[in-house]
ZAMARGU-4260 file (C-alpha; in steps of 0.2 Angstrom, whole numbers, plus 5000, padded with zeros to 4 digits):
<rodrens>
0) 4903/4368/5262 | 4893/4357/5272 | 4882/4350/5267 | 4866/4359/5279 | 4876/4377/5271
5) 4870/4370/5254 | 4855/4364/5257 | 4853/4381/5268 | 4857/4391/5253 | 4845/4381/5240
10) 4833/4385/5250 | 4836/4404/5252 | 4840/4407/5234 | 4822/4399/5228 | 4814/4412/5242
15) 4823/4423/5235 | 4818/4417/5218 | 4799/4418/5223 | 4798/4432/5229 | 4804/4442/5213
20) 4796/4432/5201 | 4776/4435/5214 | 4780/4452/5223 | 4770/4461/5209 | 4756/4453/5215
25) 4760/4453/5232 | 4759/4470/5230 | 4746/4475/5216 | 4752/4477/5204 | 4747/4464/5194
30) 4744/4470/5173 | 4726/4474/5179 | 4733/4487/5191 | 4745/4494/5180 | 4729/4495/5167
35) 4734/4514/5156 | 4719/4523/5154 | 4717/4538/5139 | 4719/4555/5143 | 4704/4567/5136
40) 4713/4583/5126 | 4704/4596/5126 | 4704/4611/5113 | 4695/4605/5097 | 4684/4620/5099
45) 4701/4633/5100 | 4697/4650/5090 | 4716/4654/5089 | 4720/4650/5068 | 4739/4662/5067
50) 4749/4643/5061 | 4736/4639/5047 | 4731/4657/5041 | 4734/4660/5021 | 4738/4639/5019
55) 4727/4627/5010 | 4717/4611/5014 | 4729/4598/5004 | 4744/4608/5016 | 4734/4606/5034
60) 4731/4589/5032 | 4738/4580/5018 | 4727/4566/5007 | 4744/4555/5008 | 4742/4556/5026
65) 4721/4552/5025 | 4717/4538/5038 | 4698/4538/5037 | 4688/4550/5035 | 4670/4547/5047
70) 4654/4558/5046 | 4646/4559/5062 | 4633/4571/5061 | 4622/4580/5046 | 4609/4590/5047
75) 4608/4599/5029 | 4620/4591/5015 | 4612/4579/5011 | 4597/4588/4999 | 4592/4570/4987
80) 4574/4565/4987 | 4577/4548/4977 | 4574/4532/4983 | 4585/4523/4998 | 4597/4516/4989
85) 4598/4529/4976 | 4600/4543/4990 | 4614/4533/4999 | 4623/4533/4984 | 4621/4549/4980
90) 4627/4557/4997 | 4639/4545/5000 | 4645/4553/4981 | 4641/4571/4985 | 4657/4566/5002
95) 4669/4563/4990 | 4667/4572/4980 | 4669/4585/4991 | 4684/4579/5000 | 4692/4578/4983
100) 4688/4597/4980 | 4694/4601/4996 | 4711/4594/4992 | 4711/4602/4975 | 4704/4620/4981
105) 4718/4634/4980 | 4707/4643/4992 | 4715/4647/5007 | 4712/4645/5025 | 4706/4663/5036
110) 4701/4667/5053 | 4687/4656/5060 | 4671/4663/5060 | 4656/4661/5052 | 4643/4671/5044
115) 4627/4676/5053 | 4614/4665/5039 | 4626/4652/5039 | 4622/4633/5049 | 4631/4615/5051
120) 4626/4606/5034 | 4637/4592/5043 | 4653/4588/5054 | 4665/4577/5051 | 4680/4569/5059
125) 4697/4564/5049 | 4709/4553/5057 | 4728/4554/5049 | 4740/4543/5049 | 4750/4552/5062
130) 4733/4548/5073 | 4730/4567/5071 | 4711/4570/5075 | 4704/4584/5065 | 4684/4590/5066
135) 4676/4599/5051 | 4661/4606/5050 | 4653/4610/5033 | 4643/4626/5034 | 4631/4633/5022
140) 4617/4643/5016 | 4601/4635/5019 | 4609/4618/5005 | 4622/4627/4997 | 4639/4623/5006
145) 4649/4642/5009 | 4664/4634/5017 | 4671/4624/5030 | 4680/4623/5047 | 4694/4615/5053
150) 4697/4612/5072 | 4711/4602/5077 | 4718/4604/5096 | 4720/4620/5098 | 4719/4626/5081
155) 4704/4631/5069 | 4703/4638/5053 | 4690/4643/5040 | 4693/4636/5019 | 4679/4646/5006
160) 4670/4632/4995 | 4663/4639/4979 | 4662/4632/4963 | 4660/4617/4975 | 4644/4606/4963
165) 4635/4590/4971 | 4630/4575/4961 | 4616/4577/4947 | 4598/4566/4956 | 4597/4551/4947
170) 4584/4550/4934
</rodrens>
């Protein structure tokens, strides 16, 4: 090959490589332009319970799969009337005891529904190791816990809470 043709091939190769490297920038396809935005999942307040009817809490949400439990709202769960430090310890102990009670309970899930006199005492979010999200409503009459509703994408059930004991106030 002639020197002139070799030089032209080198220049063409250089231009081709530069186009390949910088074409995303020229097309506006930089990393910022490729940002994936999350999708809002709907259906977490579903009334469909057919998949979970008859299951125990631990069968719906296995304890070994729970990554994190977050209290997002409280409007009657805590009933202790002690100093702030004691109050926080007692409330934490009550939530821990409730979760243990639910996992150990033999009560089975039933259709999602509330009694007329029930109200929401607290709401929890449970995140699992496999990225499932569960919304729990702790229901009660006055400050007595009566049941929990479990909602996930497209599903929801109610589980009665019987014989649950809160922690005793520190004296």
